[in-house]
C-alpha positions in Angstrom: -13.9 -18.4 -14.9 -10.3 -17.2 -14.4 -8.9 -13.8 -15.4 -8.0 -15.0 -18.9 -11.4 -16.5 -19.5 -13.0 -13.3 -18.3 -11.0 -11.2 -20.7 -11.8 -13.3 -23.7 -15.5 -13.5 -22.7 -15.6 -9.7 -22.7 -13.7 -9.5 -26.0 -16.0 -12.1 -27.6 -19.1 -10.1 -26.4 -17.7 -6.9 -28.0 -17.1 -8.8 -31.2 -20.6 -10.3 -31.2 -22.1 -6.8 -30.6 -19.9 -5.3 -33.4 -18.2 -3.0 -30.9 -14.8 -1.9 -32.2 -12.3 -1.8 -29.4 -8.5 -1.8 -28.7 -6.7 -3.0 -25.6 -4.5 -0.2 -24.2 -1.2 -0.3 -22.4 1.5 -2.9 -22.3 0.0 -5.9 -24.1 3.2 -8.0 -24.0 2.0 -10.6 -21.5 -1.7 -10.5 -22.3 -3.8 -12.6 -21.8 -1.6 -14.9 -19.8 -0.7 -12.4 -17.1 -3.3 -9.9 -16.1 -2.1 -8.1 -13.0 -4.2 -4.9 -13.0 -7.1 -3.3 -14.8 -8.1 -4.2 -18.4 -7.8 -0.9 -20.2 -10.0 -0.7 -23.3 -11.0 2.0 -25.7 -14.2 2.1 -27.8 -15.9 4.6 -30.1 -17.8 7.6 -28.7 -21.2 6.1 -29.7 -20.5 2.8 -28.0 -19.2 4.5 -24.9 -22.6 6.3 -24.5 -24.1 2.9 -24.2 -21.3 1.2 -22.2 -23.3 0.7 -19.0 -26.0 -1.2 -21.0 -23.4 -3.2 -22.8 -21.7 -4.2 -19.6 -25.0 -5.2 -18.0 -25.8 -7.4 -21.0 -22.3 -8.9 -20.9 -22.8 -9.6 -17.2 -26.2 -11.3 -17.7 -24.8 -13.5 -20.5 -21.7 -14.6 -18.7 -22.9 -15.0 -15.0 -20.9 -12.0 -13.9 -21.9 -9.6 -11.2 -21.3 -5.9 -11.6 -20.5 -4.5 -8.2 -20.2 -0.8 -9.3 -18.3 1.6 -11.5 -16.4 4.8 -11.1 -16.4 7.6 -13.7 -12.8 8.8 -13.2 -12.7 11.0 -16.4 -15.3 12.6 -18.7 -15.1 9.6 -21.0 -13.8 6.8 -18.8 -15.6 4.3 -16.5 -13.9 1.9 -14.2 -16.1 -1.2 -13.8 -15.9 -3.6 -10.8 -16.9 -7.1 -11.8 -17.1 -10.3 -9.7 -17.1 -13.8 -11.2 -16.9 -17.2 -9.7 -13.6 -19.0 -10.1 -13.8 -22.5 -8.6 -14.9 -22.1 -5.0 -14.1 -18.4 -4.7 -14.7 -15.1 -6.5 -12.3 -13.0 -8.4 -12.5 -9.2 -9.0 -11.9 -7.9 -12.5 -11.8 -4.2 -13.4 -12.5 -3.3 -17.1 -11.5 0.4 -17.4 -13.2 1.6 -20.6 -12.9 4.9 -22.3 -13.6 6.6 -25.7 -11.4 9.7 -25.9 -8.4 9.3 -23.7 -8.3 12.1 -21.0 -5.8 12.7 -18.2 -7.0 14.8 -15.3 -9.6 16.4 -17.5 -7.2 17.2 -20.4 -7.9 15.5 -23.8 -4.9 13.5 -24.9 -6.0 11.2 -27.7 -9.3 11.0 -29.5 -11.1 7.7 -29.8 -10.8 7.8 -33.6 -7.0 7.9 -33.3 -7.0 5.0 -30.8 -9.1 2.8 -33.0 -7.5 3.9 -36.3 -5.5 1.1 -38.0 -5.8 -1.2 -35.0 -3.7 -4.3 -35.1 -4.6 -7.9 -34.4 -2.5 -9.4 -31.5 -1.9 -13.0 -32.3 -1.1 -15.7 -29.7 -0.2 -19.3 -30.0 -3.9 -20.2 -29.9 -5.7 -19.0 -33.1 -8.9 -18.4 -31.1 -7.2 -16.1 -28.6 -6.8 -13.0 -30.7 -7.6 -9.4 -29.7 -7.1 -5.9 -31.1 -4.6 -3.3 -29.9 -3.6 0.2 -31.1 -1.2 0.6 -34.0 2.4 1.0 -32.7 2.7 4.7 -33.0 -0.5 5.5 -31.1 0.3 2.8 -28.6 3.7 4.5 -27.9 2.1 7.9 -27.4 -0.6 6.6 -25.2 1.7 4.6 -23.0 4.6 7.1 -22.9 2.4 10.0 -21.9 0.5 7.9 -19.3 3.8 6.9 -17.6 5.3 10.4 -17.8 2.1 11.9 -16.3 2.1 9.3 -13.5 5.9 9.9 -13.1 6.4 6.1 -13.1 8.8 4.7 -15.7 10.2 1.3 -14.9 12.6 -1.0 -16.8 9.6 -3.0 -18.0 7.9 0.1 -19.3 11.0 1.3 -21.1 11.5 -2.1 -22.7 8.0 -2.1 -24.1 8.3 1.5 -25.4 11.6 0.6 -27.0 9.9 -2.1 -29.1 7.3 0.3 -30.2 9.9 3.0 -31.0 11.9 0.7 -33.2 8.8 -0.4 -35.0 7.3 3.0 -35.8 9.9 5.7 -35.2 8.9 7.8 -38.2 5.2 7.8 -37.3 5.9 8.5 -33.6 8.1 11.6 -34.2 5.3 13.9 -35.6 3.0 12.8 -32.8 5.5 13.7 -30.2 5.6 17.2 -31.6 2.0 17.6 -30.7 2.6 16.9 -27.0 6.1 18.3 -26.3 8.2 21.4 -27.2 10.9 20.8 -29.9 13.7 20.7 -27.3 11.9 18.1 -25.3 11.2 16.0 -28.4 14.9 16.1 -29.2 15.8 14.8 -25.7 13.3 11.9 -26.1 14.5 11.0 -29.6 18.2 11.0 -28.6 17.4 8.8 -25.6 15.7 6.1 -27.8 18.0 6.5 -30.8 21.2 6.2 -28.6 19.9 3.3 -26.5 20.0 5.7 -23.5 16.3 5.4 -22.6 17.0 5.2 -18.9 18.1 8.9 -19.0 14.4 9.6 -19.3 13.8 8.3 -15.8 16.0 11.0 -14.4 14.3 13.6 -16.6 10.8 12.5 -15.8 9.8 15.6 -13.8 11.1 17.8 -16.7 9.2 15.8 -19.2 5.9 16.1 -17.3 6.4 19.8 -16.8 6.8 20.2 -20.6 3.7 18.2 -21.6 1.5 20.4 -23.8 -2.1 19.8 -22.8 -5.1 21.7 -24.0 -8.5 21.9 -22.4 -11.6 23.5 -23.9 -14.2 25.4 -21.8 -16.7 22.5 -22.5 -14.2 19.9 -21.2 -13.5 22.0 -18.1 -17.3 22.4 -17.5 -18.0 18.7 -18.0 -15.1 17.7 -15.8 -16.3 19.9 -13.0 -19.8 18.5 -13.3 -18.3 15.0 -13.0 -16.4 16.0 -9.9 -19.6 17.4 -8.3 -21.4 14.1 -9.0 -18.6 12.2 -7.3 -18.8 14.5 -4.2 -22.6 14.2 -4.0 -22.6 10.4 -4.7 -19.2 9.0 -3.5 -18.3 5.6 -4.7 -16.2 4.5 -1.7 -17.5 2.1 0.9 -17.2 2.4 4.7 -17.4 -0.8 6.7 -17.5 -1.1 10.5 -16.5 -4.3 12.2 -17.9 -5.0 15.6 -17.8 -8.0 17.9 -16.2 -9.3 21.1 -12.4 -9.5 21.4 -11.4 -12.9 20.1 -14.4 -13.3 17.7 -12.1 -13.1 14.7 -12.5 -9.5 13.5 -8.9 -9.0 12.6 -8.8 -12.2 10.4 -11.9 -11.1 8.5 -10.6 -7.5 8.1 -7.4 -8.9 6.6 -9.5 -11.1 4.2 -11.5 -8.1 3.0 -8.4 -6.0 2.5 -6.6 -8.7 0.6 -9.5 -9.7 -1.7 -11.6 -6.6 -2.1 -9.3 -3.6 -2.0 -8.8 -4.2 -5.8 -12.5 -3.2 -6.2 -11.6 0.3 -5.1 -9.0 2.9 -5.9 -7.4 2.6 -2.5 -8.0 1.2 1.0 -7.8 2.8 4.4 -7.9 1.3 7.9 -9.0 3.0 11.1 -9.3 1.8 14.7 -12.4 3.2 16.4 -12.2 6.8 15.1 -11.6 8.2 11.6 -8.4 10.0 12.6 -5.3 8.2 11.5 -5.4 5.8 8.6 -3.2 2.7 9.0 -2.7 -0.1 6.5 -1.7 -2.5 9.2 -4.9 -4.0 10.7 -3.0 -5.8 13.4 -1.7 -2.7 15.1 -4.6 -1.4 17.1 -5.2 -0.3 20.7 -7.8 -3.0 21.4 -5.0 -5.5 22.1 -4.6 -4.7 25.8 -4.5 -7.1 28.7 -7.3 -5.6 30.7 -9.8 -3.7 28.5 -12.2 -3.1 31.4 -9.5 -2.4 34.0 -9.5 1.4 34.0 -11.7 3.3 36.5 -14.9 4.7 35.1 -15.4 8.5 34.8 -18.0 10.3 36.8 -21.5 10.4 35.4 -21.0 14.1 34.5 -17.7 13.5 32.7 -19.0 10.5 31.0 -22.0 12.4 29.5 -19.6 15.2 28.6 -17.3 12.7 26.9 -20.0 11.3 24.6 -21.0 14.8 23.6 -17.4 15.5 22.8 -17.3 12.2 20.7 -20.4 13.5 18.8 -18.4 16.6 17.7 -15.2 14.6 17.1 -16.8 11.9 15.0 -18.6 14.5 12.8 -15.5 16.6 12.3 -13.3 13.6 11.4 -16.0 12.0 9.2 -16.5 15.1 7.0 -12.8 16.0 6.9 -11.3 12.5 6.7 -13.7 9.7 6.0 -16.0 11.4 3.5 -13.1 12.8 1.3 -11.8 9.2 1.2 -15.2 8.0 0.0 -15.1 10.5 -2.7 -11.7 9.1 -3.7 -13.4 5.7 -4.0 -11.6 4.2 -1.0 -12.5 1.0 0.8 -12.6 2.3 4.4 -12.4 -0.3 7.2 -13.1 0.4 10.8 -12.1 -2.0 13.6 -14.7 -0.9 16.2 -16.7 2.3 16.0 -18.5 4.6 18.4 -21.3 2.2 18.9 -19.0 -0.2 20.7 -19.6 2.0 23.8 -23.2 0.9 23.8 -22.2 -2.8 24.3 -19.1 -2.4 26.5 -19.4 0.9 28.4 -16.8 -0.3 30.9 -14.1 -0.5 28.2 -14.6 3.2 27.5 -15.0 4.2 31.1 -18.6 5.3 30.5 -20.6 5.7 33.7 -23.2 8.1 32.4 -26.6 8.0 30.7 -27.0 5.0 28.2 -30.0 6.8 26.8 -27.8 9.8 25.9 -25.1 7.5 24.5 -27.7 5.8 22.3 -29.1 9.1 21.2 -25.6 10.4 20.3 -25.1 7.2 18.3 -27.9 8.2 16.0 -26.4 11.6 15.3 -22.9 10.2 14.4 -22.3 9.4 10.7 -22.4 5.7 10.3 -20.7 3.1 8.1 -22.4 2.0 4.9 -22.2 -1.6 6.1 -21.9 -3.0 9.6 -20.3 -6.4 10.0 -20.9 -8.1 13.4 -18.6 -11.0 14.0 -19.6 -13.6 16.6 -18.3 -17.0 17.8 -19.2 -19.4 20.6 -18.2 -18.1 24.0 -15.9 -21.0 24.8 -13.9 -20.4 21.5 -13.7 -16.7 22.2 -12.4 -17.4 25.8 -9.7 -19.7 24.4 -8.5 -16.8 22.2 -9.0 -13.9 24.5 -9.8 -14.4 28.2 -9.2 -10.9 29.5 -12.9 -10.7 30.6 -15.0 -13.4 32.3 -17.0 -16.1 30.5 -20.2 -14.4 31.7 -19.1 -11.0 30.4 -18.2 -12.5 27.0 -21.6 -14.2 26.9 -23.3 -10.9 27.8 -21.4 -9.0 25.1 -22.4 -11.5 22.4 -26.0 -11.1 23.2 -25.7 -7.3 23.3 -23.9 -7.2 19.9 -26.7 -9.3 18.3 -29.3 -7.0 19.7 -27.4 -3.9 18.4 -27.0 -5.5 14.9 -30.8 -5.7 14.7 -31.2 -2.0 15.4 -28.6 -0.7 12.9 -29.4 -0.5 9.2 -27.3 -2.4 6.7 -25.9 -4.8 9.3 -24.9 -8.4 8.7 -24.0 -11.1 11.2 -21.0 -13.4 10.6 -20.9 -16.5 12.7 -17.3 -17.5 13.1 -17.9 -21.2 13.4 -16.4 -24.0 11.4 -13.7 -23.7 8.7 -12.1 -20.4 7.8 -13.3 -20.9 4.2 -16.9 -21.3 5.4 -16.7 -18.1 7.4 -15.0 -16.1 4.6 -17.7 -17.4 2.2 -20.3 -15.9 4.5 -18.5 -12.6 4.5 -17.9 -12.7 0.7 -21.6 -13.3 0.0 -22.7 -10.4 2.2 -20.2 -8.0 0.9 -20.9 -8.8 -2.8 -24.7 -8.5 -2.1 -24.1 -5.1 -0.5 -22.1 -3.9 -3.5 -24.7 -5.2 -6.0 -27.4 -3.4 -3.9 -25.5 -0.1 -4.1 -24.9 -0.5 -7.8 -28.6 -1.2 -8.5 -29.5 1.8 -6.4 -27.2 4.0 -8.4 -28.8 2.7 -11.6 -32.3 3.6 -10.4 -31.0 7.0 -9.4 -29.5 7.6 -12.9 -32.8 6.5 -14.6 -34.7 9.1 -12.5 
């Protein structure tokens, strides 16, 4: 099913289960253009059962739930995968009851659902509910101000809502802004000078009147602790000989699966400097094994240093990114030294290097990329045919020792190879989601 079909399948399920809902945000181009999350609000009672509802929806519509992120006290961001022709698409229903921003209550679910409107399209069967215009304005205006992002498209949508329900919007604005700020907002919309608000956006955010109860503060802190203890990000390590196709598959994952996370970060070898460009890495050198090896003593000292370095950078860089629900991709990792010690000038104890590898925080998923030796040699011939063959065997043996590792054979068409990767990645995300469900039941 495509994005539009997914949206109406979800709406149809809510209707069948008698779950009142509204679509939040700019609904102008729905359902023909769905570029981001599907933001929905439901009642408090229905939100308490939203995980069960989404599981039932998934079972009935051949949809896989890959995970969810609770980003507010009463908001869960679901990651769903569904087949669309010969590929998969990722859809993200972001469902709330009361609308919170950064732990502050903005709009109660009763207000969001009150006097909801039917959004008609040219197709009589393609109808859905949205907020009444005054609440829709408040929701969208405060969201854009708090994000400090107000585009021409945003303003055009807000202008339509303002003209439709100006008298109902004004008393609501007084709940969220001081009187002087409300006057600035009203003058901007009444005098067709809405773009002035863009220049005043920092002032508007500074003057937002948010209230937070002790209970909300406590619940929000509890939510944050849960995210720290059970981060929702995913750390993937790609290993394989130069020329096996790692960069191509890394780009595929970033392009197709970053949407399943709140952000994505790329590292080469060590978790030090995040880089969004997977093609800029230090592995592209003419002679990877050309440097003179260190002495045995210095080599052993180096791997001990790497143990300290990897642990420091993991807990100060990679783990905080996992808490932020990042898709973290590594092109190579410490364990590469176990296969190709010459590349890293290692001339010390392989037993020590292996032992150190067990003490270093590891990716959640290892992806070993392999290809026939003759194909690798055509792409990268910096090392001999025999060395490439040796590395392929060594990587396969290493993959059998590491937990949560998958082997991708880069043979045949690109679609066939990416299908292998897609299947393994989706299976890993489903496994993690099911593990999380079992943990919540306990």
